[in-house]
C-alpha positions as CSV (number, residue, x, y, z in Angstrom):
1,X,-16.1,-17.8,-6.8
2,X,-15.4,-20.5,-4.3
3,X,-12.0,-20.3,-2.7
4,X,-10.4,-23.5,-4.3
5,X,-6.5,-22.6,-4.1
6,X,-5.7,-24.5,-7.3
7,X,-8.2,-22.7,-9.2
8,X,-6.9,-19.3,-7.7
9,X,-3.4,-20.3,-8.6
10,X,-4.3,-21.3,-12.1
11,X,-5.2,-17.4,-12.5
12,X,-1.9,-16.3,-12.1
13,X,0.3,-17.1,-15.3
14,X,3.6,-16.4,-13.3
15,X,3.0,-19.4,-11.2
16,X,3.6,-21.7,-14.0
17,X,7.3,-21.1,-14.5
18,X,10.3,-22.4,-12.8
19,X,13.1,-20.8,-11.2
20,X,16.6,-22.6,-11.0
21,X,14.5,-25.7,-12.1
22,X,12.3,-25.1,-9.2
23,X,8.8,-24.3,-9.3
24,X,8.5,-20.6,-8.3
25,X,7.7,-20.0,-4.7
26,X,6.6,-16.4,-4.7
27,X,6.8,-14.7,-1.3
28,X,7.2,-11.0,-2.0
29,X,3.7,-9.8,-2.3
30,X,4.1,-6.9,0.0
31,X,6.7,-5.4,-2.8
32,X,4.1,-6.3,-5.3
33,X,1.5,-8.9,-5.9
34,X,1.4,-11.1,-8.9
35,X,-1.0,-10.3,-11.7
36,X,-4.2,-12.7,-12.7
37,X,-4.7,-13.3,-16.0
38,X,-8.0,-11.3,-15.9
39,X,-6.0,-8.1,-15.2
40,X,-3.4,-8.8,-17.8
41,X,-6.4,-9.5,-20.5
42,X,-8.2,-6.3,-19.6
43,X,-4.9,-4.3,-19.9
44,X,-4.1,-6.0,-23.3
45,X,-7.9,-5.4,-24.4
46,X,-7.4,-1.8,-23.8
47,X,-4.4,-1.1,-25.4
48,X,-5.5,-3.6,-28.6
49,X,-8.8,-1.9,-29.2
50,X,-9.9,0.9,-26.7
51,X,-6.5,3.0,-26.5
52,X,-7.4,6.7,-26.6
53,X,-7.2,9.7,-24.3
54,X,-10.0,10.4,-21.8
55,X,-12.4,13.3,-21.6
56,X,-13.2,15.9,-24.4
57,X,-12.7,13.5,-27.3
58,X,-15.4,13.8,-30.1
59,X,-14.9,10.1,-31.3
60,X,-16.1,6.8,-30.4
61,X,-12.6,5.3,-28.9
62,X,-12.6,8.4,-26.5
63,X,-15.9,7.9,-25.5
64,X,-15.3,4.1,-24.8
65,X,-12.0,4.8,-23.0
66,X,-13.6,7.7,-21.1
67,X,-16.6,5.4,-19.8
68,X,-14.4,2.7,-18.7
69,X,-12.0,5.1,-17.1
70,X,-14.8,6.4,-15.1
71,X,-16.3,3.3,-14.3
72,X,-13.2,2.3,-12.7
73,X,-13.4,5.4,-10.6
74,X,-16.7,4.2,-9.2
75,X,-15.6,0.5,-8.6
76,X,-12.6,2.2,-6.5
77,X,-15.2,4.6,-4.7
78,X,-17.7,1.4,-3.8
79,X,-14.9,-0.7,-2.9
80,X,-13.5,1.9,-0.2
81,X,-17.4,3.4,0.7
82,X,-16.2,6.8,-0.8
83,X,-18.0,9.3,-3.4
84,X,-16.4,9.5,-7.0
85,X,-15.7,12.8,-6.3
86,X,-13.2,12.0,-3.5
87,X,-11.3,9.4,-5.6
88,X,-8.3,11.0,-7.2
89,X,-5.9,8.6,-9.6
90,X,-2.4,8.9,-8.9
91,X,0.7,6.9,-9.8
92,X,0.8,5.2,-6.4
93,X,1.1,5.6,-2.7
94,X,4.3,7.4,-2.9
95,X,2.9,10.1,-5.2
96,X,-0.4,10.2,-3.3
97,X,1.5,11.2,-0.2
98,X,4.0,13.7,-2.0
99,X,0.7,15.4,-3.3
100,X,-0.9,15.8,0.0
101,X,2.7,16.7,1.6
102,X,2.7,19.5,-1.0
103,X,-1.0,20.8,-0.9
104,X,-1.5,20.6,2.7
105,X,1.7,22.4,3.6
106,X,0.3,25.4,1.7
107,X,-1.8,26.1,4.9
108,X,0.8,25.4,7.3
109,X,2.9,28.1,9.1
110,X,6.3,28.0,10.7
111,X,6.2,26.2,13.9
112,X,3.1,24.0,13.0
113,X,3.8,20.4,13.6
114,X,3.2,16.8,12.0
115,X,3.4,13.4,13.9
116,X,4.6,10.4,12.2
117,X,5.2,6.8,13.6
118,X,8.6,5.2,13.9
119,X,7.2,2.2,11.7
120,X,6.7,4.4,8.7
121,X,7.8,3.6,5.0
122,X,10.1,6.0,3.8
123,X,7.4,7.2,1.5
124,X,5.6,8.4,4.5
125,X,8.4,9.9,6.1
126,X,10.6,11.8,3.4
127,X,7.9,14.0,1.5
128,X,7.0,15.2,5.3
129,X,10.6,15.5,6.2
130,X,11.2,17.7,3.0
131,X,8.1,20.0,3.5
132,X,9.1,20.4,7.3
133,X,12.6,21.7,6.1
134,X,11.2,24.1,3.6
135,X,8.2,25.6,5.6
136,X,10.1,25.4,9.0
137,X,7.8,22.8,10.5
138,X,8.3,20.5,13.4
139,X,8.3,16.9,12.8
140,X,7.6,14.9,16.1
141,X,7.9,11.0,16.1
142,X,5.4,8.6,17.5
143,X,7.3,5.7,19.4
144,X,5.5,2.5,18.8
145,X,5.6,-0.7,21.0
146,X,7.9,-3.5,20.4
147,X,5.3,-4.9,18.1
148,X,4.5,-1.9,16.1
149,X,1.3,-1.0,18.1
150,X,0.5,2.7,18.3
151,X,-0.9,3.9,21.8
152,X,-3.5,6.5,22.5
153,X,-1.3,7.4,25.5
154,X,1.9,8.1,23.4
155,X,-0.3,10.0,20.9
156,X,-1.8,12.2,23.4
157,X,1.5,13.1,25.1
158,X,2.7,14.5,21.5
159,X,-0.6,16.5,20.3
160,X,-1.2,20.3,21.1
161,X,-2.6,23.2,19.4
162,X,0.2,23.4,17.0
163,X,-0.3,19.7,15.6
164,X,-1.8,19.8,12.2
165,X,-1.2,16.3,10.7
166,X,-0.8,12.8,11.8
167,X,0.5,10.4,8.9
168,X,0.2,6.8,9.9
169,X,0.6,3.3,8.2
170,X,-2.3,1.1,8.3
171,X,-0.4,-2.1,8.2
172,X,3.3,-2.1,8.5
173,X,5.3,-3.4,5.4
174,X,8.1,-4.5,7.7
175,X,6.4,-5.8,10.9
176,X,3.1,-6.7,9.3
177,X,1.2,-5.4,12.3
178,X,-2.2,-4.0,11.7
179,X,-2.9,-0.5,13.5
180,X,-6.3,0.0,15.2
181,X,-6.8,3.2,13.2
182,X,-10.4,4.1,14.4
183,X,-9.4,5.1,17.8
184,X,-6.4,6.4,16.8
185,X,-8.4,8.9,14.2
186,X,-11.0,9.7,16.7
187,X,-8.5,10.8,19.2
188,X,-6.7,13.1,16.7
189,X,-9.7,14.4,15.5
190,X,-10.6,15.6,19.0
191,X,-7.5,18.1,18.6
192,X,-8.5,18.9,14.9
193,X,-5.8,17.0,13.7
194,X,-5.9,15.8,10.1
195,X,-5.1,12.2,9.3
196,X,-3.3,10.9,6.3
197,X,-3.3,7.1,6.1
198,X,-0.6,5.0,4.1
199,X,-3.1,2.0,3.4
200,X,-0.6,0.5,0.7
201,X,-0.5,-3.0,2.7
202,X,-4.0,-2.7,4.0
203,X,-6.1,-2.4,0.8
204,X,-6.9,-6.1,-0.9
205,X,-6.2,-7.7,2.6
206,X,-8.5,-6.4,4.9
207,X,-11.8,-4.6,4.0
208,X,-11.2,-0.7,4.2
209,X,-14.2,1.3,4.9
210,X,-12.9,5.2,4.7
211,X,-16.1,6.4,6.1
212,X,-16.1,4.1,8.9
213,X,-12.6,4.9,9.7
214,X,-13.2,8.6,9.2
215,X,-9.9,8.9,7.5
216,X,-9.3,12.5,6.4
217,X,-7.0,11.1,3.5
218,X,-6.2,7.4,2.5
219,X,-3.8,6.5,-0.2
220,X,-2.9,3.1,-1.7
221,X,-1.3,1.4,-4.8
222,X,-2.7,-0.7,-7.3
223,X,0.3,-3.0,-8.0
224,X,0.0,-4.5,-4.4
225,X,-3.6,-5.7,-5.0
226,X,-3.3,-7.3,-8.3
227,X,-3.6,-4.5,-10.5
228,X,-0.7,-3.1,-12.9
229,X,2.4,-0.8,-11.8
230,X,1.9,2.9,-12.0
231,X,-1.7,3.4,-10.8
232,X,-2.9,4.1,-7.3
233,X,-5.6,6.1,-5.5
234,X,-5.8,9.2,-3.1
235,X,-9.0,9.2,-1.2
236,X,-9.7,12.6,0.4
237,X,-12.9,13.9,2.1
238,X,-14.4,16.2,-0.6
239,X,-14.5,19.1,1.7
240,X,-10.9,18.6,2.5
241,X,-10.1,17.9,-1.2
242,X,-12.0,21.1,-2.4
243,X,-9.7,23.5,-0.2
244,X,-6.5,22.2,-1.4
245,X,-4.5,23.7,-4.2
246,X,-3.4,21.3,-6.9
247,X,-0.1,19.5,-6.8
248,X,0.7,19.8,-10.4
249,X,-0.8,21.7,-13.5
250,X,-1.8,21.2,-17.0
251,X,-4.0,19.2,-19.0
252,X,-7.4,18.0,-17.6
253,X,-7.2,19.8,-14.4
254,X,-7.7,23.0,-16.2
255,X,-11.1,24.9,-16.2
256,X,-9.9,27.9,-18.3
257,X,-6.9,29.6,-19.2
258,X,-6.0,32.8,-20.3
259,X,-2.4,34.8,-19.7
260,X,-4.1,36.9,-17.2
261,X,-5.6,34.2,-15.1
262,X,-6.1,30.2,-15.2
263,X,-9.0,28.4,-13.2
264,X,-9.0,25.0,-12.2
265,X,-11.4,21.9,-12.5
266,X,-13.4,20.6,-9.7
267,X,-12.4,17.5,-7.7
268,X,-11.0,15.0,-8.4
269,X,-10.1,16.3,-11.7
270,X,-8.2,19.1,-10.5
271,X,-5.5,16.8,-9.0
272,X,-5.4,14.9,-12.4
273,X,-2.9,16.7,-14.6
274,X,-1.8,15.8,-17.8
275,X,-2.9,12.3,-19.4
276,X,-3.8,9.8,-16.8
277,X,-2.7,6.0,-16.7
278,X,-6.3,5.1,-18.3
279,X,-5.3,1.5,-19.1
280,X,-4.1,1.4,-15.6
281,X,-7.2,2.6,-14.1
282,X,-9.4,0.3,-16.0
283,X,-7.3,-2.7,-15.0
284,X,-7.5,-1.4,-11.4
285,X,-11.3,-1.8,-11.6
286,X,-10.9,-5.3,-12.9
287,X,-8.4,-6.1,-9.9
288,X,-11.5,-5.0,-7.7
289,X,-13.7,-7.0,-9.7
290,X,-11.3,-10.1,-9.0
291,X,-11.0,-9.5,-5.3
292,X,-14.8,-9.2,-4.8
293,X,-15.7,-12.1,-6.9
294,X,-13.5,-14.2,-4.3
295,X,-14.7,-12.1,-1.4
296,X,-13.1,-10.7,1.7
297,X,-14.5,-13.4,3.9
298,X,-12.7,-16.0,1.9
299,X,-9.3,-13.7,1.5
300,X,-9.2,-13.3,5.2
301,X,-9.8,-16.7,6.1
302,X,-7.1,-18.1,3.9
303,X,-4.6,-15.5,4.4
304,X,-5.4,-16.2,8.6
305,X,-4.6,-20.0,7.9
306,X,-1.4,-18.7,6.1
307,X,-0.7,-16.4,9.2
308,X,-1.2,-19.0,11.6
309,X,1.1,-21.4,9.9
310,X,4.0,-19.1,9.4
311,X,4.0,-18.0,12.8
312,X,4.3,-21.5,14.1
313,X,6.6,-23.0,11.6
314,X,9.0,-20.0,11.5
315,X,9.4,-19.7,15.5
316,X,10.3,-23.8,15.5
317,X,13.4,-22.7,13.3
318,X,16.5,-22.8,15.8
319,X,18.1,-19.2,15.8
320,X,15.4,-17.5,13.9
321,X,14.5,-14.2,15.2
322,X,10.9,-13.1,14.1
323,X,10.0,-9.3,14.4
324,X,6.3,-8.0,15.1
325,X,3.4,-9.2,16.5
326,X,2.7,-13.0,17.0
327,X,-1.0,-12.6,17.5
328,X,-2.9,-13.9,14.5
329,X,-5.4,-11.1,14.7
330,X,-3.1,-8.3,14.8
331,X,-1.2,-9.3,11.5
332,X,-1.3,-9.5,7.9
333,X,0.8,-11.9,6.3
334,X,4.2,-10.4,6.5
335,X,6.9,-11.7,8.2
336,X,10.4,-10.2,8.6
337,X,13.1,-12.0,10.4
338,X,16.9,-12.8,10.6
339,X,18.6,-16.1,11.0
340,X,21.6,-16.8,13.3
341,X,23.0,-13.6,12.8
342,X,23.8,-14.6,9.0
343,X,23.6,-11.8,6.6
344,X,20.1,-11.3,4.9
345,X,21.2,-11.2,1.4
346,X,23.3,-14.5,1.7
347,X,20.0,-16.3,3.1
348,X,17.8,-14.6,0.1
349,X,20.6,-15.7,-2.2
350,X,20.4,-19.8,-1.1
351,X,16.4,-19.5,-1.2
352,X,16.5,-18.1,-4.5
353,X,18.5,-21.0,-5.7
354,X,15.7,-23.0,-4.4
355,X,12.9,-20.9,-6.3
356,X,12.0,-19.1,-3.3
357,X,11.5,-15.4,-3.8
358,X,11.7,-13.3,-0.7
359,X,12.8,-9.7,-0.1
360,X,16.1,-8.9,1.9
361,X,17.1,-5.4,3.1
362,X,15.9,-2.5,4.9
363,X,12.3,-2.6,3.5
364,X,12.4,1.3,3.2
365,X,12.1,1.3,6.8
366,X,15.4,2.3,8.1
367,X,14.3,4.4,11.3
368,X,12.7,1.2,13.0
369,X,15.4,-0.8,12.0
370,X,17.9,1.5,13.7
371,X,15.6,1.3,16.7
372,X,15.8,-2.7,16.7
373,X,19.5,-2.3,16.3
374,X,19.7,-4.3,12.9
375,X,20.6,-3.2,9.5
376,X,18.3,-5.2,7.5
377,X,16.2,-8.5,7.6
378,X,14.6,-11.1,5.4
379,X,11.0,-10.7,4.5
380,X,8.4,-13.6,3.5
381,X,5.1,-12.2,2.6
382,X,2.0,-13.9,1.4
383,X,-1.1,-13.6,-0.8
384,X,-4.2,-15.4,-1.8
385,X,-2.3,-17.6,-4.3
386,X,0.1,-18.9,-1.5
387,X,-0.3,-22.3,0.2
388,X,1.1,-24.1,3.5
389,X,3.0,-26.3,1.6
390,X,4.8,-23.4,0.3
391,X,5.6,-22.1,3.9
392,X,7.0,-25.6,4.5
393,X,9.4,-25.2,1.8
394,X,10.3,-21.8,2.9
395,X,11.3,-23.6,6.2
396,X,13.3,-26.3,4.5
397,X,15.0,-23.6,2.5
398,X,16.0,-21.6,5.6
399,X,17.2,-24.6,7.2
400,X,19.4,-25.3,4.2
401,X,20.6,-21.8,4.0
402,X,21.4,-22.1,7.8
403,X,23.6,-25.4,7.3
404,X,25.1,-23.8,4.0
405,X,26.2,-20.6,5.9
406,X,27.3,-21.6,9.3
């Protein structure tokens, strides 16, 4: 598919509607992306003609749904350069991290240490915090730079023989910065520290190769990359997954059951208890097809242009304070800012009146906001369907909000 922005936009039905009698300008893709028609149609196809439970069925529909479900696993594996045995379907990033926090903690001892950075989403803080409390583990916080960078020196100063896990985002959902994971993972591995990566904001925007990164675990959600809600992926190195106890039990994760003993299935199925989101997984595969048809080179080129335009335009607004990196190459298209000390929700309300959808509040990153001495911000985030003209509309909307509220 050649990157024709009008053709791309025509693939997303949501963009045909008006909000408050204005064309929708959707700038909230960091929360969730819009869904292309091909994904919507694939989900409809499944529920209309193919809906049956997977594995062990003895009839046509079950065989069909199983085939498509496992095809989706293959697509995910190819997409991130993993094997199918290393791809576990979960409900999303949050469930994937909870699974890892629970299962990895089974081998940890009192006094063992977990390192988190201060820019993490709450989903990559609270599960570890809860496990640390229950198991009497030590949480250490890796202080990032003003622009959200993780330095090797800071990580070195925190690691010791008791350090077992480093949980780190690939790209911040608030500051929009991309972490140079490869050097951080290499450093962590010199101390035998397992690295869990929250890839929710990265997958679909930058090419992710888990083998090249040498990530131990990598977790992401489908709904941020054009797939439906309720489906996500946990990648784990096969050797690690085979050592982990299951997070939930029952259903497809069982090999055999008696009242004396239960044995568990092989990976990845031993982590997929109960009935999976079959339709969601299949539609995730379709979303991957959609991304690959466009091509990462085209996606990155377009989104880099949006980043460049947004950086220039936002910094030209008097009284606007922009957070995070200002270098184009270090940033995904996510921009957090405040305007003239105005309350973010008030600005968001005025923007919504103009059909412009942004997110306001703490963005599930309260620790970094506290460090920055703010309680919230306005966040505009872009995707492949956004245009430079929409950025100009955002700037006009912000100026109007400033005039009305000051």
